[in-house]
C-alpha positions in Angstrom: 12.6 6.4 9.1 13.9 3.3 10.5 16.8 1.0 9.0 15.7 -1.9 7.3 17.8 -5.2 7.8 18.3 -6.9 4.3 18.6 -10.8 4.2 21.0 -12.2 1.8 20.1 -11.5 -1.7 19.2 -14.0 -4.3 19.4 -13.2 -8.2 15.7 -12.5 -8.1 14.6 -11.5 -5.1 15.5 -8.8 -2.3 14.3 -9.3 1.3 14.1 -7.3 4.4 12.6 -6.8 7.8 11.5 -4.0 9.8 13.0 -3.5 13.2 9.4 -2.5 14.9 8.5 -4.4 16.8 11.3 -6.4 17.0 9.4 -9.9 18.0 7.4 -9.6 14.9 9.9 -9.5 12.1 7.8 -7.8 9.9 9.2 -8.7 6.3 8.7 -7.1 2.7 10.1 -8.4 -0.6 11.0 -7.3 -4.1 10.6 -10.1 -6.8 11.4 -10.1 -10.1 8.7 -11.5 -12.7 7.5 -10.8 -16.2 10.5 -8.6 -16.8 9.6 -6.2 -14.0 9.7 -5.8 -10.1 7.2 -6.3 -7.6 7.0 -5.3 -4.2 5.0 -7.4 -1.7 3.6 -6.6 1.6 6.6 -3.9 1.7 7.2 -1.8 5.2 9.3 0.8 4.2 12.5 2.6 5.7 15.9 3.5 5.2 17.5 1.5 2.3 14.3 0.3 0.5 15.1 2.4 -2.6 18.9 0.9 -3.0 17.8 -2.5 -2.3 15.1 -2.4 -5.0 17.5 -0.9 -7.6 20.0 -3.9 -7.3 17.5 -6.0 -9.1 18.0 -3.6 -12.2 14.4 -3.7 -13.7 11.4 -1.4 -13.3 9.1 -1.6 -10.6 5.5 -2.7 -12.1 3.5 -2.8 -9.1 2.7 -3.3 -5.0 1.0 -6.2 -3.7 -0.9 -6.5 -0.4 -1.2 -10.0 0.1 -3.0 -10.0 3.4 -6.0 -7.8 4.7 -4.4 -6.9 7.7 -1.1 -6.1 6.1 -1.5 -2.5 4.9 2.2 -1.8 6.1 3.4 0.9 3.5 1.8 -0.8 0.4 -0.4 2.2 -0.8 2.3 5.0 0.0 4.9 3.3 -1.8 2.7 2.5 -4.8 1.8 6.5 -4.7 5.2 7.3 -4.3 6.5 5.1 -7.2 3.7 5.8 -9.4 2.5 1.9 -9.8 -0.5 0.2 -9.4 -1.5 -1.4 -5.8 -3.0 -4.8 -6.0 -4.9 -5.7 -2.9 -6.2 -9.2 -1.8 -8.1 -10.8 -2.8 -6.4 -10.6 -6.6 -9.2 -13.0 -8.2 -8.7 -14.8 -11.5 -8.1 -11.8 -13.8 -5.5 -10.0 -12.2 -3.1 -10.0 -15.3 0.0 -10.2 -13.4 2.9 -12.6 -14.3 2.5 -15.0 -11.4 0.1 -17.6 -10.3 -2.1 -16.4 -7.3 -3.0 -19.0 -4.8 -5.9 -18.2 -2.6 -5.5 -19.2 1.0 -8.3 -17.8 2.8 -11.2 -15.5 2.0 -13.2 -14.8 4.9 -14.2 -11.9 6.7 -11.9 -11.7 9.4 -9.0 -13.5 7.1 -8.3 -12.6 3.6 -4.8 -14.3 2.4 -3.4 -15.1 -1.1 0.0 -16.5 -1.6 1.9 -16.2 -5.0 4.0 -18.6 -6.8 6.4 -17.6 -9.5 7.4 -20.8 -11.4 9.9 -19.1 -13.7 12.0 -18.7 -10.5 10.4 -21.0 -8.0 9.5 -18.4 -5.8 6.6 -19.1 -3.3 5.5 -15.9 -1.4 3.2 -16.6 1.7 2.4 -13.5 3.7 1.0 -15.2 7.0 -0.3 -18.7 6.6 3.5 -19.9 7.2 5.7 -17.7 9.5 9.3 -17.8 10.3 9.7 -15.2 13.1 10.5 -17.4 16.1 7.5 -16.0 18.4 5.0 -17.3 15.9 6.6 -21.0 15.6 7.0 -23.5 17.7 10.0 -24.3 19.4 12.5 -26.0 17.3 10.7 -24.7 14.1 12.6 -22.7 11.4 9.0 -22.1 9.6 5.9 -22.8 11.2 2.2 -22.6 10.3 0.5 -19.6 11.9 -0.8 -20.2 15.4 -4.5 -19.6 14.3 -4.2 -22.2 11.4 -2.3 -25.1 12.9 -5.8 -27.2 12.8 -6.3 -26.6 9.5 -3.0 -26.0 7.9 -2.6 -24.5 4.2 -2.5 -28.2 2.2 -2.8 -26.2 -0.8 1.1 -25.5 -0.4 1.8 -29.1 -0.5 2.4 -29.1 -4.4 4.8 -26.4 -4.4 7.0 -28.1 -1.6 9.8 -30.0 -4.0 10.1 -27.0 -6.6 10.6 -24.1 -4.1 13.8 -22.1 -4.6 13.0 -19.2 -2.8 10.7 -19.1 0.3 9.6 -15.5 1.0 7.3 -14.9 4.5 5.5 -12.0 5.7 7.4 -12.5 9.0 10.8 -13.8 9.2 13.8 -14.3 6.9 13.5 -15.3 3.5 14.9 -19.2 2.7 16.4 -20.3 -0.2 17.4 -23.9 -1.8 17.0 -27.0 0.2 16.6 -25.0 3.2 13.4 -23.3 1.6 12.0 -27.0 0.4 12.6 -28.6 3.8 10.8 -25.6 5.6 7.7 -26.0 3.6 7.4 -30.1 4.2 8.3 -29.3 7.6 5.8 -26.8 8.7 2.8 -28.6 7.1 3.8 -31.9 8.5 4.3 -30.9 11.9 1.4 -28.2 12.2 -1.1 -30.2 14.1 1.5 -32.2 16.2 3.5 -29.4 17.6 0.6 -27.3 18.4 0.5 -27.8 22.2 4.6 -27.0 22.1 3.4 -23.9 20.4 0.9 -23.0 23.0 2.9 -23.8 25.9 5.8 -21.4 24.6 3.2 -18.6 23.7 2.1 -18.7 27.3 5.3 -18.5 28.7 6.2 -15.4 26.5 3.1 -13.9 27.2 3.8 -13.9 31.0 7.1 -12.3 30.4 5.4 -9.8 28.5 7.0 -10.7 25.3 4.2 -9.7 23.0 4.3 -6.1 24.3 6.7 -5.0 21.3 
């Protein structure tokens, strides 16, 4: 099993990235909410159980927030004997956080999560931190396929975010998290030409072959 790379912890989160494929930086998260731990879009690997245990609370469930992020959600829910919640979560989910619908289309179903008690915003795909998805110079950017229609619903959280957890790339905390949300949404359309040029260069070099 692959060794996971854990990011710097916070008091309410543990975040990690899977090493394969390296350019994608597939990230999973364990977050505290409502007295329990919730796993979000988790890829499994060495060190996962120990990382979750550091939060010192029972695991209550596994969430798949993007339709194309099955990752190891089902296998972990079965192994840990907890429910699996799959996008779209809907309004009657009974979970201890706010579900923020992003896109519910036949080819793209995505929900974000907002945990007000800790200021934790979890965005599986609309915002990305892996460098190959962002425009040059961006720490976090809007997903390439959403640049022309950025997720403006996230603007209301920008001033209150303490922990920004993404489906691709490292977690950000504090001022860095707030600045990243504002910058990503504010520069989405303006930086699209720069992003497309960079991705064409990467494709020509075979960068996206994993």
